[in-house]
C-alpha positions, 0 to 999 in steps of 0.5 A: 184798218184797211186791207191790202188792195189788189193792184192787178185789176182796175175799175171805175169807181161810181157811187162806191161801186167798182164798174167796168165799161164795154170798151177798154184801153191800156197804158204803156210802161215807159221803161219798156214800151210794154202794155200795162193792164186794161182800164175802162174807157168811160162814156157820157152815160158813165159820167152822167151816172157819176155826176148824179151820184155826186149831186145826191151825195152833196146834199148830205156831205155838204152839211157834215162837220169839218171834224167828220170830214177830217176823220174820214180823210185821215183814215183814208190817208192811213190806208194809202200808207198801209198800201205804200208798196202796191202804190209805189210799184204801180206808180213806177210801172205807169209813170216811170219814176224810180221806186224811191221817188214813187215811195216818196210821192206816196208818203207826201200824199198822206202828209198833204191829206192830213195837213190840208184837212187841218186848216181852219176855215173860219167865218169872217165877222166883218161887223158886229153891233147891237143891231146887226152882224155882217158875216162872210161864210165859205160854203161848198160849191157842189160837184168838183171835176179833178183833172190830174196830170201824168207826172205826179198822179198820186200827190196831185189827185189826193190834194184835189180830192182832199181840198174838195171833200174837206170843204164839203164838196163831192169830187169826180177824178179824171186821171191822165190816160197815160197814168190811170192806175193809181188814181183808180185805186185811190178812189177804190180805197176811198169807198171804205171811208166816204159815203157813196158818191163823195169820191169817184174816179173815171178812166177814159181816153181823150174824149173824157176831159171835154165831157167833164169840163162841158158838163152842166152839172159839174160846178168846178174844175181843178186842172193841172196840165199844159198851158195849151190844154189849160186854155181849152179847159178855161174856154170850155168852163166859160160856157157854163161859168164853172169855177176853175183853178188852173195849175199850168206849165212853167219855165222856171229861172234860177239866178246864181250869184257869184258869191255862192258856195259852188260845191255846196249848191251843185248837188241841190241844183242838179237834183232840182233841175232833173228830178223826175227826169225834169217832168215837174212844172216847178223844176229849174228850167233856165239856169242863170250863172254869174259870169265870174263863176260860170266855167267852174260852176258848169264843169262841176254841174256836168260832173255831178249830173254824170254821176246820176244813173239812168235806167229802169225805175225798178233798178237800184240807184236809178235817178233818171227814169224814162220820159213818161210817154211817146208824145212827150218823148217825141217833143223832146226829140224835136227840141234836141234837134235844135242843138244842131239846127241852131248850132248850140253847144252841149256841155253834156249829152246832146243826143238821144240813144235808141232803147226799148223805153223812152229814155233820155240821158241828161243834157246841159246846153252851154250858154245858148242864146236867149232866143233859142228854143231850149231857153224859150220853151219848157222842155219837160225833159232832162235838157237844161240851158245854162246861161251867163249873166253879169248885170243884175237888172239885166238878168232880172229882165231875162228871168221875167221875159217869158209868158210863164210865171210859175216859180223862180229862185235866187241863190246867194250868201247875201240874203238881203241882195237875194231877197231884193232880186226875189222881190222883182221876180214875176212868179207865183212861188219865189225861193231864196237858196232853194227851189221847189220847196212846197207845203200843203199849207202854203198856196201854190199857183202861177202868174201870167200863163202859168195858171189861174187861182191857187191850190193848197193852203187856206187860199187854195181851199177857199177856191173850192168854196162860194163866198156868202155874205150874211146880213143878220139884223136882230130887228126889223 
């Protein structure tokens, strides 16, 4: 049974050793703009040391059984859950989300680890005759670089780690410089369950990501983040033909049909538009409401969202914590400025109040033009455009019009109609009468500029493998 971690000091984890660096930096608590504890700033030498350790560990780890890997991952999941208090408080400190949401993320982490490592990855027998057998196998790639974003640093780190090590790879985790703390502790905890070099984590500044994507001895990059950065990652990986999985930004539409039970779905729509202060790639970002119910729907949505508390994530009943960092806060302020420059109407909110943290009160924009920035751009902040529609073909075209394609949803009592609309939406995930339902056993990825490849599920795990075809003849 793992003991309790010390969440007061933070180190790199290289070859199962806690290491420091000559330079350090600190993150910022977004609730009060105060500095969080010091963390390492890794150098090229630190990365080279970690890569050599990962390569050495790969030789043995790649030959271990799935069962052994599964047991190690399960024990690690148990240890994470045993430290749920420390992880939750640290996550709220560095990310800003309310403690209840932080605890939920830690709980999801254990589920993802166990479920991902329960997926069977069988050989595929393509042909078998008396004379020969053709078999497709799935072999480990080598060293994986896992680049983790700041919105879900625990869940997305553990899902990348679990996917990598379960398929026989070794992994080096690079947390976001904005949220390095929990990811360093995840790797520190992993020391108890994995051989040296299998799970490592390096904290750094903005120079570390390019070092990882350009490193000639890293075989795959799994990146979650913005479209702009994802394009840079892909270009960098092309220099060494690394395998790459990209889960990038979205601008998810939700289409509300006129037959819905408004009172029943308003709380769901409100939560699914604003969870984590709307800093989730697959939140509802564009809400298309049928014109026959538009006014009533908008009024009730405003009333519901008003009831959600904005505040420090450590305070009871807080739903809206701060936006995570100043860069994102400034982007949101710029987008808010378009409400006046583009003469848009706010049904709720519309301005950003001065505070000690990066707080943004929820805003709902009433039927802005399709070409307005609040519709065209992913805010990644609590600002939601609500738009009217009347013609089914037209709203499908509007929903599909952007270069993003991460998620989308349709809401209707008429299941056949909803499914018909859903079949025409261009996104990696499509929901009927829900949004942002996710499962470790179901693939998640984006269409168009929202990603390359998928994470999770069997398809996601195979992205951490080489395909090998064996031609096995019994005679010459």
